[in-house]
C-alpha positions in Angstrom: 0.4 -32.5 7.7 0.3 -32.1 4.5 1.2 -28.3 3.6 4.5 -29.6 5.7 5.2 -31.8 4.0 4.8 -31.0 0.6 6.7 -27.7 1.1 9.6 -30.5 1.8 9.1 -31.8 -1.1 9.2 -28.8 -2.5 12.1 -27.1 -1.5 13.9 -29.7 0.4 13.5 -29.0 3.8 10.8 -28.4 6.3 9.6 -24.9 6.8 10.5 -22.8 9.7 6.2 -22.8 10.3 2.7 -23.2 8.9 0.2 -20.3 9.6 -3.6 -19.7 8.1 -5.9 -17.2 7.7 -9.4 -17.5 6.7 -11.8 -16.4 4.0 -15.1 -13.8 5.0 -18.1 -13.3 4.6 -19.8 -9.7 5.0 -23.1 -10.0 7.0 -24.0 -5.6 6.0 -21.8 -2.6 4.5 -21.0 -3.2 1.1 -19.3 -0.9 -0.7 -19.0 1.2 2.5 -15.3 0.2 3.6 -13.9 2.5 1.1 -16.0 5.7 2.3 -14.4 5.3 5.6 -18.5 3.6 6.5 -19.2 0.9 8.6 -18.7 -3.3 8.0 -20.1 -6.5 9.8 -17.9 -9.6 8.8 -17.4 -12.8 9.9 -15.0 -15.6 9.5 -15.1 -18.4 7.6 -14.0 -21.6 8.5 -12.2 -22.1 5.5 -8.7 -20.4 5.1 -5.6 -20.3 3.2 -2.3 -22.3 5.2 1.2 -20.8 3.8 4.0 -23.3 4.9 7.3 -21.0 5.0 10.4 -20.6 5.5 12.4 -17.4 5.8 15.8 -16.4 3.8 18.1 -14.0 3.3 20.1 -14.2 -0.2 16.7 -11.8 -1.5 15.4 -14.7 -3.7 11.8 -15.3 -3.0 9.7 -18.7 -4.3 6.8 -18.8 -4.1 3.9 -22.2 -4.7 1.0 -22.8 -4.5 -1.3 -26.4 -4.4 -4.1 -24.7 -6.2 -2.3 -23.6 -9.1 -0.7 -24.9 -12.2 3.0 -24.5 -13.2 5.8 -24.7 -10.6 8.0 -22.8 -8.7 8.0 -19.7 -9.4 11.1 -17.3 -8.4 11.3 -13.4 -8.4 13.7 -11.0 -6.7 12.9 -8.4 -3.8 14.2 -5.8 -5.2 13.0 -6.4 -8.3 9.6 -6.5 -7.7 7.4 -4.3 -9.4 3.8 -2.5 -9.5 1.1 -3.8 -11.9 3.4 -6.4 -13.6 0.9 -9.0 -13.9 1.9 -12.3 -12.4 -2.2 -14.3 -11.4 -2.0 -15.1 -8.5 1.5 -15.3 -7.1 0.7 -11.0 -7.3 -1.0 -10.8 -4.2 2.3 -13.0 -1.8 4.8 -11.5 -3.6 3.1 -7.7 -3.5 2.9 -8.4 0.4 6.9 -8.7 -0.1 6.9 -5.7 -1.9 4.3 -4.0 0.2 6.0 -4.5 3.4 9.6 -3.6 1.6 8.0 -0.6 0.3 7.3 0.2 4.5 10.3 -0.3 5.6 10.7 -3.2 6.7 13.4 -5.9 6.3 12.3 -8.6 4.4 15.0 -10.9 2.3 12.8 -13.3 0.8 11.1 -16.6 1.4 10.5 -19.7 0.3 6.5 -20.7 0.2 4.1 -23.3 -0.3 0.2 -22.2 -0.4 -3.0 -23.9 -0.5 -6.6 -23.2 0.8 -10.2 -24.0 1.4 -11.8 -20.8 -0.3 -14.0 -20.6 -3.0 -12.5 -18.6 -6.1 -14.5 -16.1 -7.4 -17.4 -16.6 -4.9 -16.7 -13.3 -2.9 -15.7 -14.9 -0.3 -11.7 -13.4 -0.2 -9.8 -15.5 -0.9 -7.0 -12.9 -2.2 -7.2 -11.0 1.4 -6.9 -14.8 3.2 -3.8 -15.2 0.4 -2.4 -11.8 1.5 -2.8 -12.1 5.2 -1.1 -15.2 5.5 1.7 -14.5 3.4 2.0 -10.9 6.2 1.7 -12.2 9.1 3.6 -15.2 8.1 7.3 -12.9 7.0 5.7 -10.7 10.5 6.5 -13.7 12.3 9.7 -14.8 11.1 11.5 -11.4 10.3 10.4 -10.6 14.2 8.8 -7.4 12.3 6.4 -6.5 15.6 3.0 -5.5 13.4 -0.1 -5.2 14.5 -3.4 -7.2 13.5 -4.1 -4.0 11.8 -0.8 -2.9 10.3 -0.3 -6.2 8.4 -4.2 -5.6 6.9 -3.1 -2.1 5.9 -0.4 -2.9 3.7 -1.7 -6.1 2.6 -4.7 -3.4 1.5 -1.9 -1.9 0.3 -0.4 -4.6 -2.0 -3.9 -5.1 -3.6 -4.6 -1.9 -4.0 -1.1 -0.9 -5.8 0.8 -3.8 -6.4 -1.6 -6.3 -7.8 -4.2 -3.0 -9.1 -7.2 -3.9 -7.1 -8.9 -0.2 -5.7 -10.1 -2.7 -2.8 -11.2 -1.1 0.4 -9.9 -2.7 4.1 -12.8 -5.1 4.7 -12.2 -8.5 3.6 -8.3 -7.7 5.3 -9.1 -6.8 8.6 -11.8 -9.1 8.8 -9.0 -12.8 7.6 -6.2 -11.0 10.6 -8.5 -10.2 13.4 -12.0 -12.1 13.3 -12.4 -14.2 16.8 -14.6 -17.3 16.2 -17.9 -16.7 17.6 -18.3 -13.6 16.9 -18.5 -11.2 13.9 -16.1 -7.9 13.9 -17.8 -4.3 13.8 -15.2 -2.6 12.1 -14.7 0.9 11.0 -12.7 1.1 8.1 -12.0 5.3 9.3 -9.4 4.6 11.9 -9.8 0.5 12.1 -11.4 0.4 15.6 -13.3 -2.5 15.9 -15.3 -4.1 18.0 -15.9 -8.0 18.4 -19.5 -9.2 18.8 -20.9 -12.5 19.7 -22.8 -14.2 17.2 -23.5 -17.0 18.0 -26.9 -18.5 15.6 -27.5 -22.0 16.9 -28.0 -20.8 20.2 -30.5 -19.0 19.1 -32.5 -21.7 16.6 -30.8 -19.8 14.0 -28.2 -20.9 11.0 -27.0 -18.3 8.0 -26.4 -20.0 4.6 -23.7 -18.9 2.3 -25.1 -19.6 -1.2 -23.1 -19.3 -4.0 -24.2 -18.6 -7.3 -20.6 -20.1 -8.9 -21.1 -17.3 -11.5 -19.1 -14.4 -11.6 -20.2 -12.3 -14.6 -17.3 -10.0 -16.8 -19.2 -6.3 -15.9 -17.9 -7.0 -12.7 -14.7 -6.1 -14.5 -14.3 -2.7 -14.1 -17.5 -1.6 -12.8 -15.9 -1.9 -8.8 -13.1 1.3 -9.7 -16.2 2.5 -11.5 -18.0 2.6 -8.6 -15.6 4.3 -6.1 -15.1 6.7 -8.5 -18.4 7.2 -8.4 -19.0 7.5 -4.3 -15.7 10.1 -4.1 -17.6 12.6 -6.5 -20.4 12.5 -4.0 -18.2 13.4 -1.6 -16.7 15.7 -2.9 -19.5 17.3 -4.2 -21.5 17.3 -0.7 -18.4 18.6 0.2 -17.5 15.9 3.2 -14.0 13.9 3.8 -16.1 10.8 2.9 -19.9 9.3 2.7 -19.6 7.9 6.0 -20.0 11.7 6.9 -23.1 11.4 5.7 -25.4 10.6 8.2 -28.4 9.0 7.3 -31.0 11.3 8.7 -29.8 14.1 6.4 -29.6 11.7 2.9 -33.1 13.2 1.8 -31.0 17.1 1.2 -28.0 15.1 0.4 -29.5 13.4 -2.4 -31.1 16.9 -3.6 -27.9 19.0 -3.8 -26.2 16.2 -6.9 -27.6 16.5 -10.5 -26.0 13.5 -11.6 -27.9 10.6 -11.5 -25.5 7.9 -11.1 -23.9 9.4 -8.5 -27.1 10.1 -6.1 -27.8 6.4 -6.5 -24.5 4.9 -5.7 -24.8 7.7 -2.2 -27.9 6.4 -1.2 -26.9 2.9 -1.3 -23.8 4.3 0.5 -25.4 6.3 3.5 -28.3 3.8 3.8 -25.5 0.8 4.3 -24.0 2.7 7.1 -26.9 3.1 8.5 -27.7 -0.6 8.1 -24.7 -2.2 10.2 -25.8 0.5 12.5 -29.4 -1.0 12.8 -28.0 -4.4 12.7 -25.6 -3.9 15.5 -28.3 -2.9 17.3 -30.4 -5.2 17.3 -28.3 -8.0 17.7 -27.1 -5.9 21.0 -30.7 -6.8 21.8 -30.6 -10.3 21.3 -34.2 -9.4 18.8 -31.0 -11.6 16.2 -34.3 -12.5 14.1 -35.2 -9.1 13.3 -31.6 -8.8 11.4 -34.0 -10.5 8.2 -35.5 -7.7 7.1 -31.8 -5.4 7.1 -30.3 -8.0 5.9 -33.0 -8.4 2.6 -33.1 -4.2 2.4 -29.1 -4.1 1.4 -30.0 -6.2 -1.6 -32.7 -4.3 -3.0 -30.5 -1.4 -2.4 -27.4 -3.5 -4.3 -29.5 -4.2 -7.3 -31.9 -1.0 -7.3 -29.3 1.4 -5.9 -25.6 0.5 -6.6 -26.6 -1.8 -9.8 -24.3 -4.7 -8.7 -26.4 -7.9 -8.6 -27.2 -9.7 -11.5 -30.0 -12.5 -11.9 -28.8 -15.4 -10.4 -27.9 -13.4 -7.2 -31.5 -11.6 -7.6 -32.4 -15.4 -7.6 -31.6 -16.7 -4.4 -33.1 -13.7 -2.3 -36.5 -14.6 -3.2 -36.2 -18.3 -3.6 -34.9 -18.5 0.2 -37.3 -15.4 1.0 -40.3 -17.1 -0.5 -39.6 -20.8 1.1 -39.1 -18.6 4.5 -35.9 -18.0 5.1 -35.9 -14.5 7.3 -33.9 -12.4 4.9 -31.1 -13.0 2.6 -28.6 -10.3 0.2 -25.7 -10.8 -2.5 -22.5 -10.3 0.0 -19.3 -9.4 -1.5 -18.9 -7.2 -4.8 -21.3 -8.6 -6.4 -22.2 -9.7 -10.4 -21.6 -13.5 -9.2 -20.6 -14.8 -6.8 -21.8 -15.3 -3.9 -25.5 -14.4 -1.1 -26.0 -14.6 2.8 -29.5 -16.0 4.2 -30.3 -15.7 7.5 -32.9 -19.1 8.2 -34.9 -20.6 11.4 -32.6 -24.1 11.7 -35.4 -26.2 11.3 -36.0 -24.9 7.8 -32.8 -24.1 6.6 -32.9 -27.4 4.5 -36.3 -26.1 3.2 -34.7 -23.3 2.1 -31.2 -25.0 0.1 -34.2 -27.1 -1.4 -35.7 -24.5 -2.6 -33.2 -22.9 -4.3 -31.8 -25.5 -5.7 -34.7 -26.3 -7.4 -35.1 -22.3 -8.3 -32.2 -22.5 -10.1 -32.3 -26.0 -12.2 -35.9 -24.1 -13.1 -33.4 -20.9 -14.1 -31.8 -23.8 -16.6 -28.6 -22.0 -13.9 -25.9 -24.3 -12.6 -26.5 -25.6 -9.2 -25.0 -23.6 -6.4 -22.9 -24.2 -3.6 -24.7 -23.9 0.0 -23.2 -24.6 3.2 -23.2 -22.4 6.5 -21.2 -19.4 8.0 -19.5 -20.6 10.5 -18.2 -18.1 12.5 -13.9 -18.6 12.8 -11.1 -17.5 14.2 -8.6 -14.8 12.2 -5.2 -15.4 11.1 -3.5 -17.5 13.2 -0.5 -19.5 13.3 -0.3 -23.3 13.5 
């Protein structure tokens, strides 16, 4: 195992263990997780792998095989939120969050390697956080549950790194099951594993990585979160999750701010789309999920305004080539889209998307099938 061998070369002894945590792609339910809403992600086969040994001297040593530079050495007592640090802030933030919650983590040697594409909206940061949390949970005998580890990983990203994300990515990485999508209620972290064997139905879910990240996304996430919270306050509810889709028109009439109104319409309707997709999957009507994905993309594009020309082109070209439906996934402004296709038409749809990108003068996108994989685990 290269990660273990590389650890030994770096640190001079074999690791205490090796762990893996996957990236994720979200089928439906975008920007709903910080509104106490519903999401339906699935884990990808792409993982971040960590070889880790426990230390008891207060020293944290971090190394990534995917980043330039040597070993980053920190003192666990001196970890400070929002202090920068690039990739190392994510595992360091997990140590900080565990210690802030009263767990006796006294240091570690960590070597990481990842196959999760970065900047593609596939949660490379959550995979990094969750694999660190799971390893430390095992090595220090903390006895934390998967949802508890996900919450602490989210806290690391929110309060230590400074990204105000919801908990979906960490929960998907920590709790997903092979062959299933994760129907998650982000209010109480209750979840259900929904069978999602597309191949058995002659279907495939393609992930199209546009390979672009627009600077417009910087700060836009936080602005939309603040707008959603303003909408909930104006409507007198704890979170937008508490606005029923049937009462959405009346709720929108009560909002004066046009931007907040758009955000509220997206979140409430996307929560409803998750419920509809679950019903279709439970009924074995997976093909009918396609139009719901496309409807979700229109909402992300027009109401939330987090799409971009490349993502819109994926959806347009894929659907024109016979896809059942498509939408951007993740935070937007670049990153990836998901496309539901019949397996017999998958190559044709992929070729049509590549041609559309070439015709538009865009770089060639990365396209691969999303096969629901296992969540975080010790190897």
